[in-house]
C-alpha positions in Angstrom: -51.4 -52.5 -19.7 -48.1 -52.7 -21.6 -49.0 -49.5 -23.5 -49.8 -47.7 -20.2 -46.5 -48.7 -18.8 -44.7 -47.4 -21.9 -46.5 -44.1 -21.6 -45.5 -43.6 -18.0 -41.9 -44.3 -18.9 -42.0 -41.8 -21.7 -43.6 -39.2 -19.3 -41.0 -39.8 -16.7 -38.2 -39.5 -19.2 -39.7 -36.2 -20.6 -40.0 -34.8 -17.0 -36.3 -35.7 -16.3 -35.2 -34.1 -19.6 -37.3 -31.0 -18.7 -35.7 -30.8 -15.3 -32.2 -31.1 -16.7 -33.0 -28.5 -19.3 -34.3 -26.2 -16.6 -31.1 -26.7 -14.5 -29.0 -25.8 -17.6 -31.1 -22.7 -18.2 -30.8 -21.7 -14.6 -27.0 -22.2 -14.7 -26.7 -20.1 -17.8 -28.8 -17.3 -16.3 -26.6 -17.3 -13.2 -23.5 -17.2 -15.4 -25.0 -14.5 -17.5 -25.9 -12.4 -14.5 -22.4 -12.8 -13.0 -20.9 -11.6 -16.3 -23.2 -8.7 -16.3 -22.2 -7.8 -12.8 -18.6 -8.0 -13.7 -19.1 -5.7 -16.7 -21.0 -3.2 -14.6 -18.1 -3.2 -12.0 -15.5 -2.7 -14.7 -17.5 0.2 -16.2 -17.8 1.8 -12.8 -14.0 1.5 -12.4 -13.5 3.1 -15.8 -15.9 5.9 -14.9 -14.0 6.5 -11.6 -10.6 6.4 -13.3 -11.9 8.9 -15.9 -13.3 11.1 -13.2 -9.9 11.0 -11.5 -8.1 12.0 -14.7 -10.6 14.9 -15.3 -10.1 16.1 -11.7 -6.3 15.9 -12.1 -6.5 18.0 -15.3 -8.7 20.6 -13.6 -6.4 20.7 -10.5 -3.4 21.1 -12.8 -4.9 23.8 -14.8 -5.8 25.8 -11.7 -3.0 24.6 -9.4 -0.6 26.6 -7.4 2.2 28.3 -9.3 4.7 26.6 -6.9 3.8 23.2 -8.2 3.2 23.6 -11.9 5.6 24.4 -14.8 5.0 27.6 -16.7 4.1 27.3 -20.3 7.0 27.0 -22.7 7.3 30.2 -24.7 6.8 29.5 -28.4 9.9 31.5 -29.4 12.3 29.4 -27.3 13.8 26.3 -29.0 12.3 23.2 -27.5 14.3 20.8 -25.4 13.4 17.3 -24.5 11.6 16.8 -21.2 13.2 14.7 -18.5 11.0 13.5 -15.6 12.9 12.3 -12.5 11.5 10.5 -9.6 12.7 11.7 -6.2 12.7 8.8 -3.7 14.5 5.7 -5.0 16.3 7.5 -7.9 17.8 10.8 -6.7 17.8 10.0 -3.0 16.4 7.7 -0.4 14.0 8.7 2.3 14.5 6.7 5.5 12.5 6.7 8.8 13.9 3.5 10.3 16.4 4.1 13.1 18.2 0.9 12.3 18.5 1.8 8.6 19.7 5.2 9.4 22.5 3.9 11.7 23.5 1.4 9.0 23.6 4.1 6.3 25.7 6.3 8.6 28.1 3.5 9.3 28.7 3.1 5.6 29.6 6.7 5.3 26.4 8.2 3.8 25.4 11.8 4.8 22.1 12.0 6.6 20.1 15.2 5.9 16.8 16.3 7.4 15.1 16.1 10.8 13.5 13.6 13.1 10.5 13.2 10.8 12.2 13.1 7.4 15.7 11.8 6.9 17.1 11.9 3.4 20.2 10.1 2.0 21.3 11.9 -1.1 22.8 10.0 -4.0 26.4 10.5 -4.7 27.0 13.3 -7.3 23.4 14.5 -7.1 24.2 18.2 -7.4 26.5 17.8 -10.4 24.1 15.5 -12.1 21.2 18.0 -11.8 23.4 20.9 -12.9 24.2 19.0 -16.2 20.7 17.8 -17.0 19.3 21.2 -16.3 21.5 22.5 -19.2 20.3 19.7 -21.5 16.6 19.2 -20.8 13.4 20.7 -19.3 13.5 18.9 -16.0 10.4 17.9 -13.9 11.0 16.2 -10.5 7.8 14.3 -10.2 7.1 12.4 -6.9 4.0 10.6 -5.6 4.5 12.2 -2.2 2.4 15.0 -0.8 3.4 18.7 -1.4 4.3 19.1 2.2 6.5 15.9 2.3 8.1 17.0 -1.0 9.0 20.4 0.4 10.6 18.8 3.5 12.8 16.5 1.3 13.9 19.3 -1.0 14.6 21.5 2.0 16.8 18.7 3.4 18.7 18.3 0.1 19.1 22.0 -0.3 20.5 22.4 3.3 23.1 19.7 2.4 24.2 21.6 -0.7 22.8 18.7 -2.9 20.6 21.0 -5.2 21.8 23.6 -7.6 20.5 27.1 -6.9 18.2 26.9 -10.0 16.2 23.9 -8.5 13.3 26.1 -7.4 9.5 25.8 -7.6 8.2 27.1 -11.0 11.7 28.0 -12.4 14.3 26.0 -14.2 13.3 22.7 -12.5 9.6 22.0 -12.1 8.4 20.2 -9.0 5.3 18.0 -9.2 3.8 16.0 -6.4 0.9 13.7 -5.5 -1.6 16.2 -6.7 -0.4 15.7 -10.2 -0.8 11.9 -10.0 -3.9 9.8 -10.8 -5.0 7.5 -8.0 -6.2 4.0 -9.1 -9.3 3.3 -7.0 -9.3 -0.2 -5.5 -5.8 -1.1 -6.5 -2.8 -1.1 -4.2 0.8 -2.3 -3.9 1.8 -3.5 -0.5 -1.3 -1.9 0.9 -0.4 1.5 -0.6 -2.7 3.0 -3.2 -1.1 3.1 -6.7 -0.6 6.6 -8.0 0.0 7.0 -11.8 2.2 9.5 -13.4 0.1 9.9 -16.5 1.7 11.8 -19.4 -1.7 13.2 -20.2 -0.9 15.9 -17.5 1.8 17.3 -19.9 -0.8 18.3 -22.4 -1.6 21.4 -20.4 1.9 22.8 -21.0 2.1 21.9 -24.7 4.8 19.3 -24.0 5.0 16.6 -26.8 5.1 13.2 -25.3 7.3 12.0 -28.2 10.1 13.9 -26.5 9.5 12.9 -22.9 11.4 10.4 -20.8 10.7 9.3 -17.2 13.2 7.8 -14.8 11.4 6.0 -12.0 12.1 2.9 -9.9 8.4 1.9 -9.9 7.2 0.6 -13.2 3.5 0.6 -12.2 3.7 4.4 -12.1 3.9 4.6 -15.9 1.6 1.9 -16.9 -0.9 4.2 -18.7 1.8 5.7 -20.8 3.3 4.6 -24.1 5.7 1.7 -24.1 9.4 2.7 -24.1 8.7 6.1 -22.6 10.6 5.5 -19.4 13.6 3.8 -17.8 13.1 1.8 -14.6 16.5 1.4 -12.8 16.9 -0.5 -9.5 15.8 1.3 -6.4 18.6 3.3 -4.8 19.4 1.4 -1.6 22.2 3.0 0.5 22.2 0.1 3.0 23.8 -2.3 0.5 26.6 -0.1 -0.9 29.0 2.7 0.2 29.1 6.2 -1.3 32.3 5.4 -3.2 30.6 2.6 -5.0 27.5 4.5 -6.0 28.3 5.9 -9.5 25.0 5.3 -11.2 24.1 9.0 -11.9 27.5 10.0 -13.2 28.8 6.9 -15.0 25.6 5.2 -16.2 22.6 7.4 -16.3 24.1 10.8 -17.4 26.0 9.4 -20.5 22.9 7.6 -21.6 20.8 10.7 -21.2 23.3 12.8 -23.2 23.0 10.3 -26.0 19.2 10.5 -25.9 19.3 14.3 -25.8 21.4 14.4 -28.9 19.5 11.8 -30.8 17.1 12.7 -33.6 15.0 9.6 -32.9 11.8 9.8 -30.9 12.1 8.6 -27.4 10.2 5.4 -28.0 12.6 4.2 -30.7 15.7 5.3 -28.8 14.7 3.5 -25.6 13.6 0.4 -27.5 17.0 0.2 -29.2 
């Protein structure tokens, strides 16, 4: 009788251990399956991103001559390439009636129409004239081509652009079609569009001599470190035109130093 009782206890214990073991196995299988699912999702994201990059390169190679730089002739001495963001660096695009009234009260000129109002930064024309002498300039915005045209037309009508700032000539204009859209990722509900330097390969531009000025750091997250400057966003509502000297007294002197330096851009920016 005593032996039978012991056997039942042993059997019960073994069953309990078996049940616990099965539970652990099931948990590990679930965890493993979740991990596999996550890996599959990440792989799909990478495939989508690569497809976007490939599409960007195809579009760039066959794009409109108005929105792509011409190849640099091999017999022309190379200049460094300067990429300038439009909204937030060179100007501010406003649609809020209250913001427009406040900017006007501070003395800022308002250019454009009812759909696209532009506040140009102080000294914009003089700044562009000087950098066009020093660098190959690309104005690269994540806005659509049509919106970009409206902004540039407004700036031109206000005398804020040098005559040479034209599509496909001394200053190149790139828009949203030259950016890479990151699927499933957004900032404040707006899809993130990357300004990937891989686009420059089509025009034989060495990325070691490229610098981007943009107020949105996420736009350059696929590029090499120290390949860009990210200044504060130009906000005409918190300053007056007389106090805005960023282009002439801060950015331009720094760019002249970079242009004259024999260091690669990465080292110069890091220092």
